[in-house]
C-alpha positions as CSV (number, residue, x, y, z in Angstrom):
1,M,14.3,22.5,17.0
2,T,11.0,23.7,15.6
3,T,9.1,22.9,12.4
4,E,6.6,25.1,10.6
5,F,3.7,24.1,8.4
6,S,1.9,26.6,6.2
7,S,-1.4,24.8,5.7
8,M,-2.9,21.4,6.3
9,Q,-6.0,19.6,5.3
10,S,-7.7,17.2,7.6
11,P,-9.5,14.1,6.2
12,C,-12.8,15.0,7.7
13,W,-15.5,17.0,5.9
14,K,-15.7,20.8,6.2
15,S,-17.6,22.6,8.9
16,T,-18.9,26.2,9.1
17,N,-19.3,26.6,12.9
18,G,-15.6,27.1,13.7
19,T,-14.8,23.5,14.8
20,L,-14.2,20.3,13.1
21,P,-16.9,17.5,13.5
22,P,-15.5,14.2,14.7
23,C,-14.5,11.8,12.0
24,A,-16.5,8.6,11.8
25,G,-14.0,5.9,12.7
26,G,-11.2,8.6,13.0
27,T,-8.4,8.3,15.6
28,T,-7.8,11.2,18.0
29,A,-4.4,12.5,19.0
30,L,-5.0,11.1,22.6
31,E,-5.9,7.6,21.2
32,K,-2.8,7.6,19.0
33,A,-0.7,8.6,22.0
34,L,-2.1,5.8,24.2
35,R,-1.6,3.2,21.5
36,G,1.9,4.4,20.9
37,Y,2.8,4.1,24.6
38,A,1.3,0.5,24.6
39,N,3.6,-0.4,21.7
40,E,6.7,1.4,22.8
41,K,7.2,2.7,26.4
42,T,8.3,6.3,26.5
43,P,9.1,8.6,29.4
44,T,5.6,10.1,29.2
45,V,2.3,8.6,28.0
46,I,1.4,11.8,26.1
47,V,3.9,12.7,23.4
48,H,3.6,15.9,21.3
49,V,4.3,15.4,17.6
50,V,4.4,18.4,15.3
51,G,1.5,17.9,12.8
52,S,-0.9,16.3,15.3
53,T,-4.5,17.3,14.5
54,F,-7.4,18.2,16.7
55,D,-11.1,18.9,16.2
56,S,-11.1,22.1,18.3
57,L,-8.8,24.3,20.4
58,G,-10.4,22.9,23.5
59,E,-9.3,19.4,22.6
60,A,-5.7,20.6,21.8
61,Y,-5.6,22.4,25.2
62,D,-6.8,19.3,27.1
63,F,-4.3,17.1,25.3
64,Y,-1.4,19.5,26.1
65,N,-2.6,19.8,29.7
66,L,-2.4,16.0,30.1
67,Y,1.2,16.1,28.9
68,L,1.9,18.9,31.4
69,W,0.5,16.9,34.3
70,E,3.0,14.2,33.6
71,K,5.9,16.7,33.1
72,G,5.0,18.9,36.1
73,F,4.0,22.4,34.9
74,G,0.8,24.3,33.9
75,I,-0.3,26.2,30.8
76,R,-2.4,29.2,29.7
77,Y,-3.6,30.7,26.4
78,S,-1.3,33.3,24.9
79,K,-1.0,35.2,21.6
80,S,-3.5,34.6,18.9
81,R,-4.1,35.9,15.3
82,L,-7.1,36.5,13.2
83,N,-7.3,36.2,9.4
84,V,-8.9,38.6,7.0
85,E,-12.3,37.1,7.7
86,R,-11.8,38.0,11.5
87,T,-11.6,34.3,12.3
88,K,-8.9,33.0,14.7
89,C,-6.3,31.2,12.6
90,M,-3.4,30.9,15.1
91,Q,-3.3,30.2,18.9
92,E,-0.3,29.8,21.2
93,I,-0.5,27.8,24.4
94,V,2.4,28.6,26.7
95,C,3.9,27.5,29.9
96,G,2.4,29.1,33.0
97,C,5.9,30.6,33.7
98,S,6.0,32.3,30.3
99,G,6.2,36.0,30.0
100,V,7.4,38.7,32.4
101,P,5.8,39.9,35.7
102,K,3.2,42.6,35.2
103,R,4.6,44.4,38.3
104,S,8.3,44.4,39.4
105,N,7.6,44.3,43.1
106,T,5.4,41.3,43.3
107,R,5.9,37.5,43.7
108,T,5.2,35.6,40.5
109,C,6.2,32.4,38.7
110,R,6.7,34.2,35.3
111,C,10.3,33.9,34.2
112,R,10.3,34.1,30.4
113,C,9.9,30.3,30.0
114,P,10.1,29.4,26.3
115,A,8.0,26.2,26.4
116,M,4.9,26.4,24.2
117,I,3.0,24.9,21.3
118,R,1.6,26.9,18.3
119,L,-1.6,25.8,16.7
120,L,-2.7,26.7,13.2
121,R,-6.2,26.3,11.7
122,T,-6.6,23.8,8.9
123,N,-8.7,24.4,5.8
124,D,-11.6,22.5,7.3
125,N,-11.6,24.3,10.6
126,G,-9.6,21.8,12.6
127,W,-6.3,22.6,14.3
128,Y,-2.8,21.2,14.2
129,I,0.5,21.7,16.0
130,S,2.9,23.7,13.8
131,E,5.6,24.3,16.5
132,H,6.5,22.7,19.8
133,R,9.1,24.0,22.2
134,A,9.8,21.5,25.0
135,S,12.6,23.2,27.0
136,H,12.0,25.0,30.3
137,N,14.2,27.5,32.2
138,H,12.7,26.6,35.7
139,S,12.3,23.6,37.9
140,L,9.3,21.3,37.4
141,T,6.8,20.2,40.0
142,E,7.1,16.5,40.8
143,N,4.3,15.4,43.2
144,C,0.6,15.6,42.7
145,S,0.0,17.9,45.6
146,E,2.1,20.6,44.0
147,K,0.7,20.1,40.5
148,L,-2.8,20.9,41.8
149,Y,-1.9,24.6,42.3
150,W,-1.3,25.2,38.6
151,P,-4.5,26.9,37.4
152,S,-4.7,24.6,34.3
153,H,-4.9,21.5,36.5
154,R,-7.8,22.8,38.6
155,H,-10.1,21.7,35.8
156,I,-12.5,18.9,36.6
157,D,-13.3,16.7,33.7
158,I,-16.9,16.1,32.5
159,Y,-17.0,12.5,33.8
160,T,-16.0,13.5,37.3
161,R,-18.5,16.4,37.1
162,D,-21.3,13.9,36.4
163,V,-20.3,11.8,39.4
164,V,-20.1,14.9,41.7
165,K,-23.5,16.0,40.4
166,Q,-25.1,12.6,41.2
167,L,-23.6,12.6,44.7
168,R,-24.7,16.1,45.5
169,E,-28.3,15.4,44.2
170,N,-28.3,12.6,46.9
171,N,-27.3,15.1,49.6
172,I,-23.7,13.8,50.0
173,S,-21.5,16.4,51.8
174,I,-18.6,18.0,49.9
175,G,-16.1,16.3,52.3
176,K,-17.6,12.9,51.6
177,V,-17.7,13.6,47.8
178,Y,-14.0,14.5,47.9
179,N,-13.2,11.2,49.7
180,I,-15.2,9.2,47.2
181,I,-13.4,10.9,44.3
182,G,-10.1,10.1,46.1
183,S,-11.0,6.4,46.2
184,F,-11.2,6.4,42.4
185,F,-7.5,7.6,42.3
186,S,-6.4,5.1,45.0
187,A,-5.2,7.9,47.3
188,M,-6.3,11.4,48.2
189,S,-2.9,12.8,47.1
190,N,-3.5,11.6,43.5
191,V,-6.8,13.5,43.0
192,P,-6.0,15.9,40.1
193,F,-7.8,18.9,41.6
194,S,-8.1,20.6,45.0
195,K,-11.0,20.6,47.4
196,R,-11.4,24.3,46.8
197,A,-12.0,23.5,43.1
198,L,-14.6,20.9,44.1
199,R,-16.3,23.4,46.3
200,G,-16.6,25.8,43.4
201,L,-18.0,23.1,41.2
202,C,-20.6,22.2,43.8
203,G,-21.6,25.9,44.1
204,Q,-22.0,26.0,40.3
205,I,-24.1,22.8,40.3
206,S,-26.4,24.3,43.1
207,R,-27.0,27.5,41.1
208,E,-27.8,25.5,38.0
209,Q,-30.2,23.3,39.9
210,V,-32.0,26.3,41.4
211,D,-32.9,27.6,37.9
212,D,-33.9,24.1,36.8
213,D,-36.0,23.5,39.9
214,V,-38.2,26.5,39.1
215,R,-38.9,25.1,35.6
216,K,-39.6,21.6,36.9
217,T,-41.9,23.0,39.7
218,M,-44.0,24.9,37.2
219,E,-44.2,21.9,34.9
220,V,-45.5,19.8,37.9
221,F,-48.1,22.4,38.7
222,A,-49.3,22.4,35.1
223,E,-49.5,18.6,35.1
224,L,-51.4,18.6,38.4
225,G,-53.7,21.3,37.3
226,A,-54.7,19.2,34.3
227,K,-55.8,16.4,36.6
228,D,-57.1,18.4,39.6
229,S,-59.4,21.3,38.8
230,G,-59.3,22.3,42.4
231,L,-55.6,22.9,42.5
232,Y,-54.7,26.4,43.7
233,Y,-51.2,27.9,43.6
234,R,-49.8,31.4,43.7
235,V,-46.3,32.7,43.0
236,Q,-44.9,35.9,44.6
237,P,-41.9,37.3,42.7
238,D,-39.4,39.8,44.1
239,E,-38.1,43.0,42.6
240,D,-35.8,41.0,40.3
241,N,-38.7,38.9,39.1
242,R,-37.4,35.8,41.0
243,I,-39.6,33.6,43.0
244,R,-39.9,34.8,46.6
245,N,-42.8,32.8,47.9
246,L,-44.7,29.8,46.5
247,L,-48.0,28.7,47.9
248,W,-50.1,25.7,46.6
249,S,-53.0,23.5,47.8
250,T,-54.6,20.6,46.1
251,G,-58.3,20.2,45.7
252,A,-58.4,17.3,48.2
253,S,-56.6,19.4,50.8
254,R,-59.0,22.3,50.3
255,S,-62.0,19.9,50.6
256,Q,-60.6,18.3,53.8
257,Y,-60.0,21.7,55.4
258,H,-63.6,22.7,54.5
259,F,-65.0,19.7,56.3
260,F,-62.6,19.4,59.3
261,G,-61.2,22.9,59.7
262,D,-57.7,21.6,60.6
263,A,-54.6,21.0,58.5
264,I,-51.4,18.9,59.2
265,T,-48.4,19.2,57.0
266,F,-45.2,17.2,56.9
267,D,-42.0,18.7,55.6
268,T,-40.3,15.7,53.9
269,T,-37.2,17.8,53.1
270,Y,-36.5,18.7,56.7
271,R,-32.7,18.6,57.5
272,T,-32.0,17.0,54.1
273,N,-30.5,20.2,52.5
274,M,-29.5,23.7,53.4
C-alpha cells in the first residue's frame, strides 16, 4: 500500500541554497526513530513512515541506508524529476536489485525488485517521503560480512573518518587501523565496511594531506623568514607546476658552514612514512 502527498511545508524557515537549514530544537527523523524504538520495541530500530521529513537528500539517503543495514540489502539513486525552475523536485531511492540487467549475458543482482522510497521537495527546500514500498522479490543478506559488499554500505561515516585520519597522521598502519576500528564494534565481523574501503579512504586522506602540506610548508617559511633574515629557500617545480624539489637553509646553518666548512644533517622522518 502506498500513499501520495502533493505538497508539504516544514516548520523551519526557508532556504535558497537547495537544502533546509537544521531547525533550532527540531527533531530529526533518526532521533524520532530511536526514541520510538526505546518506547516500543519493533523488528527494526529504523522505521520508515510516509511523511517523514529531512533537511537534505543526503540525510534521507543515510536514514534509508541505516534501515537497509538492518534489513539486509543495499540501495542506489534512481529516477529524479526537475521542476520548471530546473530544480530537482523528486528523487527515487531504490533497492540495489531494482531494474533490469544492462546486458543479458552477464551476472548481476538486478531482478526488478520493487522496493523503494520516493522523496518530494517541500516548499522550503526540505524533503519528505511520499511513497514507501517495502516488499522485495529476492532473498536478503543476513550477516554483516555479506552486507559489506553492497555498494551503499561501503560508506564510512564522518566520525569514523576523523578517527582514521588521526590514526594515519600518527603513522599507524592500515592493518592496525582496521583492527582498532574493529574493537569499536566488538568484533571484526561487525565492522560496517570492508578493508578495501578503508584502504581507499586512507589513499584519499594521503592525497589531501599532500596538498595541505605544501600550503603549511610555505606558511612556515614565511614565518621563519620574518624572524630570520638569513633564511634561504628555493622551490623547483615540475612541468605541471607541482613541487619537485625543495631546498632551504637557515641563517644560523649558513653562518656555521661559513666558519666550520662542514655540515651534519639529521633526517627526523627516517622510516616513519613511505
